[in-house]
One Martini backbone bead per residue (centre of mass of N, CA, C, O) as a GRO file, in nm:
protein
  254
    1UNK     BB    1   1.066  -0.676  -1.030
    2UNK     BB    2   0.763  -0.776  -1.047
    3UNK     BB    3   0.441  -0.656  -1.217
    4UNK     BB    4   0.264  -0.887  -1.163
    5UNK     BB    5  -0.088  -0.935  -1.152
    6UNK     BB    6  -0.281  -1.163  -1.015
    7UNK     BB    7  -0.557  -1.358  -1.180
    8UNK     BB    8  -0.884  -1.499  -1.166
    9UNK     BB    9  -1.033  -1.556  -1.476
   10UNK     BB   10  -1.390  -1.611  -1.494
   11UNK     BB   11  -1.605  -1.639  -1.742
   12UNK     BB   12  -1.875  -1.452  -1.884
   13UNK     BB   13  -2.025  -1.210  -2.046
   14UNK     BB   14  -2.128  -0.877  -1.951
   15UNK     BB   15  -2.059  -0.920  -1.648
   16UNK     BB   16  -1.846  -0.777  -1.396
   17UNK     BB   17  -1.653  -0.916  -1.120
   18UNK     BB   18  -1.453  -0.775  -0.859
   19UNK     BB   19  -1.208  -0.922  -0.632
   20UNK     BB   20  -1.084  -0.817  -0.296
   21UNK     BB   21  -0.886  -0.900  -0.063
   22UNK     BB   22  -0.739  -0.941   0.227
   23UNK     BB   23  -0.538  -0.983   0.469
   24UNK     BB   24  -0.369  -1.274   0.404
   25UNK     BB   25  -0.469  -1.340   0.114
   26UNK     BB   26  -0.655  -1.448  -0.173
   27UNK     BB   27  -0.843  -1.557  -0.430
   28UNK     BB   28  -0.931  -1.824  -0.266
   29UNK     BB   29  -1.141  -1.692  -0.060
   30UNK     BB   30  -1.380  -1.693  -0.298
   31UNK     BB   31  -1.473  -1.977  -0.374
   32UNK     BB   32  -1.760  -2.008  -0.233
   33UNK     BB   33  -1.878  -1.755  -0.355
   34UNK     BB   34  -1.840  -1.837  -0.659
   35UNK     BB   35  -2.010  -2.099  -0.645
   36UNK     BB   36  -2.288  -1.898  -0.588
   37UNK     BB   37  -2.270  -1.773  -0.866
   38UNK     BB   38  -2.342  -1.695  -1.161
   39UNK     BB   39  -2.227  -1.867  -1.438
   40UNK     BB   40  -2.213  -1.602  -1.643
   41UNK     BB   41  -2.016  -1.459  -1.464
   42UNK     BB   42  -1.760  -1.250  -1.452
   43UNK     BB   43  -1.460  -1.329  -1.269
   44UNK     BB   44  -1.209  -1.121  -1.079
   45UNK     BB   45  -0.950  -1.252  -0.885
   46UNK     BB   46  -0.712  -1.135  -0.673
   47UNK     BB   47  -0.369  -1.074  -0.614
   48UNK     BB   48  -0.233  -0.866  -0.410
   49UNK     BB   49   0.014  -0.696  -0.315
   50UNK     BB   50   0.219  -0.937  -0.137
   51UNK     BB   51   0.045  -1.184  -0.252
   52UNK     BB   52   0.131  -1.466  -0.349
   53UNK     BB   53   0.149  -1.416  -0.689
   54UNK     BB   54   0.205  -1.094  -0.587
   55UNK     BB   55   0.440  -1.064  -0.403
   56UNK     BB   56   0.650  -0.882  -0.598
   57UNK     BB   57   0.478  -0.651  -0.598
   58UNK     BB   58   0.440  -0.339  -0.569
   59UNK     BB   59   0.280  -0.185  -0.293
   60UNK     BB   60   0.275  -0.328  -0.030
   61UNK     BB   61   0.026  -0.210   0.190
   62UNK     BB   62  -0.111  -0.018  -0.034
   63UNK     BB   63  -0.411   0.088  -0.132
   64UNK     BB   64  -0.333   0.270  -0.372
   65UNK     BB   65  -0.158   0.067  -0.525
   66UNK     BB   66  -0.369  -0.159  -0.551
   67UNK     BB   67  -0.566   0.015  -0.723
   68UNK     BB   68  -0.382   0.080  -0.956
   69UNK     BB   69  -0.321  -0.216  -1.041
   70UNK     BB   70  -0.622  -0.281  -1.104
   71UNK     BB   71  -0.680  -0.073  -1.318
   72UNK     BB   72  -0.453  -0.153  -1.514
   73UNK     BB   73  -0.544  -0.440  -1.562
   74UNK     BB   74  -0.836  -0.397  -1.661
   75UNK     BB   75  -0.735  -0.235  -1.908
   76UNK     BB   76  -0.567  -0.468  -2.030
   77UNK     BB   77  -0.848  -0.648  -2.049
   78UNK     BB   78  -1.094  -0.453  -2.141
   79UNK     BB   79  -1.225  -0.336  -1.871
   80UNK     BB   80  -1.473  -0.071  -1.841
   81UNK     BB   81  -1.688  -0.235  -1.661
   82UNK     BB   82  -1.766  -0.285  -1.298
   83UNK     BB   83  -1.798  -0.474  -1.040
   84UNK     BB   84  -1.723  -0.420  -0.680
   85UNK     BB   85  -1.528  -0.615  -0.429
   86UNK     BB   86  -1.423  -0.572  -0.079
   87UNK     BB   87  -1.203  -0.700   0.191
   88UNK     BB   88  -1.096  -0.494   0.400
   89UNK     BB   89  -0.825  -0.400   0.258
   90UNK     BB   90  -0.996  -0.448  -0.015
   91UNK     BB   91  -1.201  -0.221   0.066
   92UNK     BB   92  -0.998   0.013   0.052
   93UNK     BB   93  -0.915  -0.039  -0.241
   94UNK     BB   94  -1.193  -0.002  -0.361
   95UNK     BB   95  -1.242   0.290  -0.286
   96UNK     BB   96  -1.000   0.398  -0.461
   97UNK     BB   97  -1.092   0.286  -0.730
   98UNK     BB   98  -1.369   0.433  -0.744
   99UNK     BB   99  -1.233   0.722  -0.730
  100UNK     BB  100  -1.057   0.693  -0.983
  101UNK     BB  101  -1.318   0.524  -1.157
  102UNK     BB  102  -1.645   0.606  -1.146
  103UNK     BB  103  -1.735   0.541  -1.454
  104UNK     BB  104  -1.661   0.201  -1.406
  105UNK     BB  105  -1.883   0.174  -1.175
  106UNK     BB  106  -2.166  -0.030  -1.111
  107UNK     BB  107  -2.061  -0.134  -0.822
  108UNK     BB  108  -2.038  -0.138  -0.454
  109UNK     BB  109  -1.873  -0.373  -0.221
  110UNK     BB  110  -1.824  -0.366   0.141
  111UNK     BB  111  -1.623  -0.589   0.354
  112UNK     BB  112  -1.518  -0.493   0.618
  113UNK     BB  113  -1.376  -0.225   0.591
  114UNK     BB  114  -1.120  -0.037   0.560
  115UNK     BB  115  -1.133   0.310   0.681
  116UNK     BB  116  -1.407   0.365   0.879
  117UNK     BB  117  -1.203   0.363   1.125
  118UNK     BB  118  -0.946   0.363   1.378
  119UNK     BB  119  -1.019   0.069   1.462
  120UNK     BB  120  -0.796  -0.207   1.537
  121UNK     BB  121  -0.657  -0.536   1.548
  122UNK     BB  122  -0.326  -0.549   1.540
  123UNK     BB  123  -0.250  -0.818   1.689
  124UNK     BB  124  -0.405  -1.017   1.516
  125UNK     BB  125  -0.245  -0.956   1.264
  126UNK     BB  126   0.032  -1.015   1.369
  127UNK     BB  127  -0.026  -1.311   1.440
  128UNK     BB  128  -0.093  -1.406   1.162
  129UNK     BB  129   0.176  -1.322   1.017
  130UNK     BB  130   0.380  -1.493   1.233
  131UNK     BB  131   0.300  -1.772   1.187
  132UNK     BB  132   0.465  -2.104   1.191
  133UNK     BB  133   0.229  -2.292   1.264
  134UNK     BB  134  -0.072  -2.451   1.296
  135UNK     BB  135  -0.138  -2.348   1.584
  136UNK     BB  136  -0.081  -2.044   1.532
  137UNK     BB  137  -0.277  -2.024   1.294
  138UNK     BB  138  -0.532  -2.095   1.439
  139UNK     BB  139  -0.520  -1.868   1.654
  140UNK     BB  140  -0.511  -1.633   1.445
  141UNK     BB  141  -0.786  -1.701   1.304
  142UNK     BB  142  -0.975  -1.713   1.550
  143UNK     BB  143  -0.957  -1.398   1.608
  144UNK     BB  144  -1.110  -1.334   1.301
  145UNK     BB  145  -1.343  -1.487   1.384
  146UNK     BB  146  -1.609  -1.608   1.494
  147UNK     BB  147  -1.689  -1.764   1.807
  148UNK     BB  148  -1.864  -2.017   1.643
  149UNK     BB  149  -1.618  -2.111   1.478
  150UNK     BB  150  -1.500  -2.404   1.318
  151UNK     BB  151  -1.208  -2.465   1.196
  152UNK     BB  152  -1.098  -2.590   0.932
  153UNK     BB  153  -0.823  -2.765   0.829
  154UNK     BB  154  -0.811  -2.651   0.534
  155UNK     BB  155  -0.775  -2.351   0.613
  156UNK     BB  156  -0.510  -2.378   0.762
  157UNK     BB  157  -0.355  -2.503   0.528
  158UNK     BB  158  -0.386  -2.276   0.334
  159UNK     BB  159  -0.236  -2.065   0.504
  160UNK     BB  160   0.029  -2.218   0.523
  161UNK     BB  161   0.094  -2.222   0.222
  162UNK     BB  162   0.116  -1.914   0.200
  163UNK     BB  163   0.336  -1.864   0.438
  164UNK     BB  164   0.556  -2.064   0.273
  165UNK     BB  165   0.625  -1.870   0.088
  166UNK     BB  166   0.884  -1.715  -0.021
  167UNK     BB  167   0.857  -1.421   0.187
  168UNK     BB  168   0.561  -1.400   0.305
  169UNK     BB  169   0.580  -1.369   0.607
  170UNK     BB  170   0.750  -1.110   0.603
  171UNK     BB  171   0.551  -0.945   0.442
  172UNK     BB  172   0.312  -0.965   0.646
  173UNK     BB  173   0.449  -0.818   0.871
  174UNK     BB  174   0.496  -0.555   0.718
  175UNK     BB  175   0.203  -0.498   0.648
  176UNK     BB  176   0.075  -0.493   0.934
  177UNK     BB  177   0.249  -0.238   1.022
  178UNK     BB  178   0.118  -0.044   0.799
  179UNK     BB  179  -0.193  -0.070   0.882
  180UNK     BB  180  -0.094  -0.095   1.187
  181UNK     BB  181  -0.090   0.112   1.499
  182UNK     BB  182  -0.164  -0.096   1.683
  183UNK     BB  183  -0.511   0.016   1.727
  184UNK     BB  184  -0.452   0.174   1.444
  185UNK     BB  185  -0.590   0.351   1.170
  186UNK     BB  186  -0.671   0.472   0.881
  187UNK     BB  187  -0.908   0.721   0.765
  188UNK     BB  188  -1.163   0.828   0.583
  189UNK     BB  189  -1.284   1.086   0.459
  190UNK     BB  190  -1.603   1.172   0.418
  191UNK     BB  191  -1.579   1.304   0.138
  192UNK     BB  192  -1.492   1.031  -0.002
  193UNK     BB  193  -1.758   0.877   0.062
  194UNK     BB  194  -1.950   1.081  -0.083
  195UNK     BB  195  -1.792   1.031  -0.371
  196UNK     BB  196  -1.912   0.771  -0.423
  197UNK     BB  197  -2.044   0.552  -0.625
  198UNK     BB  198  -2.351   0.446  -0.703
  199UNK     BB  199  -2.388   0.176  -0.545
  200UNK     BB  200  -2.356   0.108  -0.175
  201UNK     BB  201  -2.239  -0.177  -0.007
  202UNK     BB  202  -2.252  -0.313   0.331
  203UNK     BB  203  -2.064  -0.570   0.500
  204UNK     BB  204  -2.124  -0.700   0.844
  205UNK     BB  205  -2.016  -0.830   1.145
  206UNK     BB  206  -2.122  -0.827   1.472
  207UNK     BB  207  -1.842  -1.000   1.572
  208UNK     BB  208  -1.629  -0.800   1.498
  209UNK     BB  209  -1.279  -0.756   1.633
  210UNK     BB  210  -1.116  -0.592   1.408
  211UNK     BB  211  -1.376  -0.447   1.281
  212UNK     BB  212  -1.607  -0.271   1.400
  213UNK     BB  213  -1.948  -0.206   1.337
  214UNK     BB  214  -1.950   0.079   1.443
  215UNK     BB  215  -1.826   0.203   1.171
  216UNK     BB  216  -2.144   0.185   1.046
  217UNK     BB  217  -2.318   0.416   1.200
  218UNK     BB  218  -2.221   0.668   0.967
  219UNK     BB  219  -2.328   0.637   0.700
  220UNK     BB  220  -2.410   0.748   0.421
  221UNK     BB  221  -2.633   0.824   0.225
  222UNK     BB  222  -2.718   0.535   0.030
  223UNK     BB  223  -2.617   0.326   0.214
  224UNK     BB  224  -2.608  -0.036   0.244
  225UNK     BB  225  -2.668  -0.239   0.531
  226UNK     BB  226  -2.526  -0.562   0.610
  227UNK     BB  227  -2.612  -0.775   0.872
  228UNK     BB  228  -2.411  -1.035   1.023
  229UNK     BB  229  -2.509  -1.249   1.248
  230UNK     BB  230  -2.235  -1.372   1.447
  231UNK     BB  231  -2.018  -1.251   1.279
  232UNK     BB  232  -1.708  -1.181   1.172
  233UNK     BB  233  -1.436  -1.082   0.959
  234UNK     BB  234  -1.434  -1.363   0.750
  235UNK     BB  235  -1.682  -1.357   0.539
  236UNK     BB  236  -1.599  -1.526   0.276
  237UNK     BB  237  -1.548  -1.792   0.470
  238UNK     BB  238  -1.787  -1.769   0.693
  239UNK     BB  239  -2.031  -1.629   0.473
  240UNK     BB  240  -2.062  -1.712   0.152
  241UNK     BB  241  -2.374  -1.717   0.098
  242UNK     BB  242  -2.438  -1.433   0.196
  243UNK     BB  243  -2.239  -1.284   0.005
  244UNK     BB  244  -2.350  -1.398  -0.261
  245UNK     BB  245  -2.642  -1.299  -0.235
  246UNK     BB  246  -2.574  -0.999  -0.237
  247UNK     BB  247  -2.412  -0.992  -0.502
  248UNK     BB  248  -2.644  -1.084  -0.682
  249UNK     BB  249  -2.835  -0.849  -0.627
  250UNK     BB  250  -2.640  -0.620  -0.713
  251UNK     BB  251  -2.583  -0.713  -1.009
  252UNK     BB  252  -2.904  -0.713  -1.079
  253UNK     BB  253  -3.030  -0.440  -0.930
  254UNK     BB  254  -3.189  -0.493  -0.636
   0.00000   0.00000   0.00000
């Protein structure tokens, strides 16, 4: 089994931004976000274990294993300090990354992160994982986006290309069952959230039905919540300019 963790590493300069996608994603979900970031910023966007070009990496579906793989890969790249952002499952992995190497975290941005409460729409995740054709994929994705989003055909096609990789659909079904048991997920102890290095920014869509924004009602002091009105769960693709605007501000220290 290959232990290669794939990353798309672009840009230069002194600041580094690391991006971790959510369940059933890949580094490509950040394309529109990245296009709106400063040109000189170095951006490292990963395919997390069990996804896309990291399909064969061990630890698929385990946020702690994903965090360890990211930490090790960044060390191999000589990246000693970095801004970190993660979406959904990638948000949970980002929390664990920050807890593992707090001295290396310049900022932490969590986008509809997993693990902030027990509620999760496990059925929507299972449907997305099991989709066999474009119609099933469109329906699975629609349940994860905001209610007013008209899904572009290119988005469905991109998801189908990922799902058709040998072994990917089966792996996603396995991962979805690991993340959610019915409509419940594991949640971080509050002490873990209190231990996170600051600043911590949290971005959440007010119409998120996968991980409800109510999970952000009792964030620790010092966390900054950004509410994206009428948006659903898939914020990197659904509201890329808003996500990029927040990330630009965070990286600039504003």
